[in-house]
C-alpha positions as CSV (number, residue, x, y, z in Angstrom):
1,M,83.4,125.2,126.9
2,Y,84.2,121.5,127.7
3,Y,87.7,120.1,127.2
4,V,89.1,116.5,127.2
5,T,92.6,115.3,126.8
6,K,93.7,111.7,125.7
7,R,97.3,110.7,125.9
8,M,98.6,107.5,124.3
9,E,101.9,106.0,124.0
10,I,102.6,103.8,120.9
11,A,105.6,102.3,119.3
12,G,106.1,102.8,115.6
13,S,108.8,103.2,112.9
14,H,109.3,105.7,110.2
15,S,111.9,106.9,107.8
16,L,111.9,110.5,106.6
17,K,112.3,111.7,102.9
18,L,114.5,114.6,103.5
19,D,116.5,117.1,101.0
20,Y,119.6,116.8,103.2
21,P,121.5,113.9,104.4
22,S,120.2,112.6,107.8
23,K,120.4,109.4,110.0
24,C,116.5,109.8,110.1
25,S,116.2,108.9,106.4
26,G,116.7,105.3,107.4
27,L,114.1,103.2,109.1
28,H,114.2,103.7,112.9
29,G,111.5,103.7,115.7
30,H,110.3,105.6,118.6
31,N,107.9,105.2,121.6
32,W,105.7,108.1,120.4
33,I,103.6,110.1,123.0
34,I,100.5,111.5,121.2
35,T,98.2,113.9,123.2
36,V,95.0,114.7,121.7
37,M,92.9,117.6,122.9
38,C,89.2,118.3,122.1
39,R,86.6,120.8,122.8
40,A,83.0,121.6,122.4
41,R,80.5,123.9,123.6
42,E,77.8,121.2,124.1
43,L,78.1,117.8,125.3
44,D,76.8,115.0,123.1
45,A,73.8,112.8,124.1
46,N,76.1,110.6,126.2
47,G,77.3,113.6,128.2
48,M,80.7,113.6,126.3
49,V,83.1,115.8,124.1
50,S,84.7,112.8,122.7
51,D,84.7,109.3,123.9
52,F,88.3,108.3,125.1
53,S,88.0,104.8,123.8
54,Q,87.0,106.0,120.2
55,I,90.0,108.2,120.2
56,K,92.2,105.6,121.3
57,A,90.7,103.1,118.6
58,R,91.1,105.6,115.8
59,I,94.8,106.3,116.6
60,E,96.4,103.9,118.7
61,E,94.8,100.8,117.1
62,Y,95.8,102.4,113.6
63,L,99.3,103.3,114.2
64,D,100.6,101.1,117.2
65,H,103.5,98.8,116.1
66,K,103.3,99.9,112.5
67,N,105.7,101.4,109.9
68,F,104.1,104.8,109.4
69,N,105.4,105.0,105.8
70,E,103.1,102.0,105.1
71,V,100.0,103.3,106.7
72,L,100.2,107.2,106.2
73,P,100.0,108.8,103.0
74,F,102.6,111.4,103.6
75,N,106.2,112.1,104.9
76,P,105.6,111.0,108.4
77,T,107.3,113.6,110.3
78,A,106.0,114.5,113.8
79,E,104.5,117.8,112.4
80,N,102.5,115.8,109.7
81,I,101.5,113.2,112.1
82,A,100.0,115.8,114.5
83,R,98.0,117.4,111.8
84,W,96.8,114.0,110.5
85,V,95.8,112.9,113.9
86,C,93.8,116.1,114.5
87,S,92.0,115.6,111.2
88,Q,90.8,112.0,112.4
89,I,89.1,113.0,115.7
90,P,85.9,115.0,115.9
91,H,86.1,118.1,118.0
92,C,90.0,117.9,118.0
93,Y,91.6,121.3,118.1
94,R,95.2,120.6,119.3
95,V,97.5,117.5,118.9
96,E,101.1,117.1,120.5
97,V,103.3,114.4,119.1
98,Q,106.5,113.5,121.0
99,E,108.9,111.1,119.2
100,S,111.6,111.3,121.9
101,E,112.5,112.9,125.0
102,G,113.0,116.7,124.3
103,N,111.6,116.3,120.7
104,M,107.8,117.3,120.2
105,A,105.7,118.8,117.5
106,A,102.2,120.3,117.8
107,Y,99.4,121.3,115.4
108,E,96.6,123.5,116.5
109,I,93.4,124.5,114.6
110,D,93.2,128.4,114.5
């Protein structure tokens, strides 16, 4: 099995729609760290699992310096963002989304 990991830092804002009062309901921003993990039994014709630049193009260029509420079709919690990122990248099996020091969510395909 081959594994690759791509780590990106992006700036982005969001506001959360919650069923309880929270300061996170207001628009605020983070310097997000998104770690994408991919795996494959066989390498592609180029000798890769996934091209790092293609991962960056799909995620960083789509989200960086954006209001996530405007570009994502769901409540942009770290958990939901992790699941969405995983669905965007071929061979991705795990994504970690850190929104601030000490606060991280992960999504992993069973």
